[in-house]
N, C-alpha and C positions, 0 to 999 in steps of 0.2 A: 609511285605510279607504275612500277615495273610489275611483271608477272612472276617475279622470283628467279628468272633465268638470266637477267642482265639489265643494264640501264635502258632508259627510254631513248637516249640520244648519244651518239658518238660524234665528236668534232675531230676531223682529221686535218692536220696541218703539216704539209711538207716544209722542211726547214733547211735552208742552205745559207749559212753565214748571216744570221739575223739575230745575233746575241742580244743586242740592245732592245730589240722589239718584243722579245719573248715574254718577259714578266708582265709588261703592260697589256699584251694581248691576252694572256691567261686571266688577268684581273678583269679586263673588259668582258670577256666571254662569261665569266662568273657573274658579273654585275647584271648582264642581260638575261641569262638563262636561269639564274637562281630564283627570281620572283615568279617564273612560269610554273614552278612546282614540279619540274622534270628532274629525273635522276640522270645526270649527265657525266660523261667522261670526255677527256681531251687527250687525243693521241698525237704527240709531237714526233714527227719522223725526221731524224737528223740525216740528211743526205750527204754524209761525208764532209761536214763543215770543218774548217780549220781555224776558226776565229774564237773558239770557246763556246759555241752554241751547244755542243754536246754536253759540256759540263753544266751549263745553265739548265738544260733540259733535265739532267739527272737531279740537280738541286730542286727544281720545281716538282719533280715526281716524288721526291722525299718529303717535301714540305706542304704540298697542296693536294688535298684529297681529290681523287678522280683524275689526276694528271698521270699519264703513262708516257714513257719514252721508248722509241725504237731507234737504233743506231746502225747505220750502214758502215761497212768497212771503208768504202770509198764512194765518191760521187757517182750516182747512177741515173740521175735525172728525175724530173717531176713525175713522170708516169710511174716509175718504179716506186717512188715514195707514196703516191696515191694507192698503188696496188698493195703495198705492204700495210698501209693504214686500213684499207678495206678488209684485208684478211684478218687484221687484229681487232676490228670493230666488234663490239658486243651489243651495241644499241640497235633497236629495231628501226631507227632512222639514223642516217649518216649525213652529216653536214661537212662540206669541205670549204676551206678558205686559205688564203695566203698568209704567210707569217710576217709580212712587211707592214701590217696595220693599215694598208690601203683599203681592204675590205672592212666594212663597218659591222661588227657583231649585232648592232641594233637592227639590222635588216634580217637577221635569222628568223624572228617571229613571222615576218612576211612570207618567207619561204615555207615555213611550217604550216601556215594557214593555207597557202596555195596547194600544199601537198595533200590536203583533205580530198581533193578531187583528181589527183594525179599520182603517178608513180615517181616522178622526178620534177623538181622545180629548180630552174636554172636562172641565175641572175644575169642581167645585162646592165652595164654601167650607163646611167643617164647622162652624167657629165664627167668626162675623163680629166683627171688632173695629171696629165702626162705632157711630154713635149709634143709640139705640133706634128713632128714627123712620125712619132709613134701613133698619134691619133689617126693621121691620114693613112698610114700603112695598115692600121688595124681595120679601117673601113674597107680598104681595097682587098685585104686578105679575107675578111668575112664575106664580101661580095663574091669573090672567086670561089671560095669554099662552098657557099650555098649554091652557086650556079652549077658547079661540077658534081656536088653531092645530091642535088635535088632537095635540099633541106631549107629551113628558114630561120636558123639560129642567128640571133642578132649579134651576139658577142661571145664567140668561142673562147676568148682569152680570159673571161671572168671566172675566177675560181670559186666564187661564192655560189654553192649549189646545195640542194638537199635531195636525198634519195631514200626510198624505202630499201631496207637492207637486202631484201630478196632480189631486187633488181641487179645488185652488184655481185651476188654470190656465184653466179655462173659466168661472169664477165671475164674475158681473156684480154688483158691489156698487153700492148707492145710499146716500145719506145716511141714517144710522141703522140700516142693515142689518147692521152688525157684530154686533148683539145677537142676530141670528137665524141666524148662520152654521151651527150644528148642524142647524136645521130646513131651511135651504136645501140643505144637503148631503144630508139624508135625502130631500128631494124629488127630488134627482138620482140617488137609488139607492145612496148611499154608506152604509157601516156606521159608526155613531157610538156610542161607549161613553162612560160618565160615570165619573169618578174623583174620590174625595174628596181635597181638598187643604187645606192650612193657609192661614190669613189673618193677616197681621201688622198691628200698629198703624203708622200713618204716623209716620215719624221726622222728616221735614222737609217744608217747603212746606205747601200747603193743597189740599184737594179742589176740583176744578173743577166738580163735579156736585152739584147739590142735588136735593131730591125733586121740586119743582114745575117745574124748568126743563126737564124731559124727559117729563113725564107725557103731555101731549097729543100731542107729537110721536111718542112711542113707541107710543101707541095707534093713530095713523094708520099708522105703519109696520107694526104688527101686522095691521091690516085688509088692507094690501097683500100681506103674506105669506099671509094666509088666502086671498085671492083667487087668488094664484099656485098655492097647493096645490090648490085646488078646480078650477082651470081647466087644470091641467097635462095635456098630451097623454098618454094612456095606451093603448098598443096593443102587440100582439105579432104579428109576422109569423111565420106557421107554415109557409109553403111559398113557395118561389120557383119560378115556371115559366120555362122558357127564353124 
């Protein structure tokens, strides 16, 4: 279904020490997307893992058609991993998800369907399988972010999203800005819709994110986004004279 210049779809997955989850994740993505008749690639971005994830990614890239690996010299964070994946993507549609298997690949077709009438479709988790303190802190954080940014994004922490490639090509990301992708795209005039998705319990490994290790950094990022939104140039040229 490609036009000869690249695949239909690129799945970008940041990876930091998720060795045990990678092969099942690749298998699940293939099981879901294969029947859709889409030409797909999976870009696994190793964010400086030290648990053997990099070696697993290389093995998958050698043995599984359509799997590609990018490897950072050192841990640079999720925003950097997304940015590298976006730049490497060859599909006309880009889907993002976490490597921990808590995002369900079976929700990807829902995002693709929603993308028919939008430039980006972002998931929000209907039922969180996290500790109560993470659930409560997420609700508070999303409320504060929306109040200060003037947006209505339900779940900024959900990585399951789909974008038309052209939305991402001119996007400039900074550390921590991956949480504000929908807002940044809306600032640029793109249409963003929200789609309810499922959330699964972690099967293996451990979470790399706590409540307090990102509170202050996220708040600083939020103020930067708020400034960008308020200071954005807004004008309309109504006539061109010779």
